[in-house]
C-alpha positions in Angstrom: -0.3 0.1 -0.1 1.6 3.2 -0.8 -0.1 5.2 2.4 2.6 2.8 4.3 5.7 3.7 2.8 4.8 7.4 2.9 4.8 6.3 7.1 7.4 4.5 6.9 9.8 7.6 6.7 7.2 10.4 7.8 9.1 11.6 11.4 12.1 13.6 9.5 14.5 15.6 11.7 12.0 15.3 14.8 9.0 16.3 13.1 6.2 15.6 10.8 3.3 16.8 8.4 0.1 16.9 10.4 -1.4 15.4 6.8 1.1 12.5 7.7 -0.4 12.4 12.1 -3.5 11.8 10.6 -2.6 8.3 8.5 -0.8 6.9 10.4 -3.0 4.0 12.6 -3.4 3.5 16.3 -1.6 1.1 17.7 -3.8 -0.8 20.6 -2.7 -3.9 20.6 0.6 -6.4 19.6 1.9 -9.2 20.9 5.0 -8.0 22.3 4.2 -5.0 23.5 8.5 -5.1 24.4 9.5 -5.3 20.4 8.2 -1.4 20.0 10.8 1.1 19.7 10.2 4.4 20.4 10.3 7.7 18.7 8.9 10.0 20.3 6.2 12.2 21.9 3.4 14.2 19.9 1.3 16.6 22.3 -0.8 18.4 18.6 -4.8 19.5 18.7 -5.7 19.3 15.6 -9.4 20.9 14.4 -11.4 17.4 15.3 -8.8 15.7 16.6 -6.2 16.1 19.9 -2.9 13.8 19.6 -1.3 13.2 22.5 0.8 10.0 23.2 3.6 8.7 21.7 4.8 7.3 17.7 6.0 4.0 18.2 7.4 1.8 15.0 6.2 -1.7 15.2 8.5 -4.2 12.9 8.9 -1.7 9.1 5.7 0.8 10.1 4.8 3.5 12.2 1.9 4.5 14.8 0.4 6.7 16.8 0.3 5.1 21.4 -2.5 7.0 23.0 -1.4 8.4 26.8 -3.8 6.3 28.2 -2.6 3.2 26.3 1.2 4.3 27.1 -0.1 4.7 30.3 -1.3 1.2 30.8 0.9 -1.0 29.4 3.9 1.3 31.2 3.5 -0.9 34.6 4.9 -4.1 32.2 7.1 -2.6 30.2 9.5 1.1 30.6 8.5 3.5 27.9 11.6 6.1 27.4 10.8 8.5 24.3 13.4 10.7 24.3 12.5 12.9 21.2 9.5 15.4 21.2 8.1 15.3 18.1 7.1 18.5 16.2 4.3 18.5 13.8 4.7 21.0 10.8 2.2 22.0 8.6 -0.8 22.5 10.0 -4.3 22.9 8.8 -5.9 26.5 8.5 -8.4 27.7 10.3 -11.5 29.1 8.1 -9.8 32.8 9.9 -6.8 32.7 8.6 -5.5 33.3 4.9 -2.1 32.4 2.7 
């Protein structure tokens, strides 16, 4: 699938485009949480959603994990996010013009 290829390298220099962030699937469960690799934390509000949690790699794919899920798994696995991911190119609100 084309989006999988695009999202695989979506995080560059600790930033991700908002369009890509919206396309990143959410990781709700996996067979081994210890195989999940932390990429960075995200705290970004869009017009319709609030992304608070972390971006992780599981296998070859990029996923978003909500803060609630990170908290739920933390008694069994230590999370070590070293960077904060900046969201670029946010959609402009209706009142803004370029």
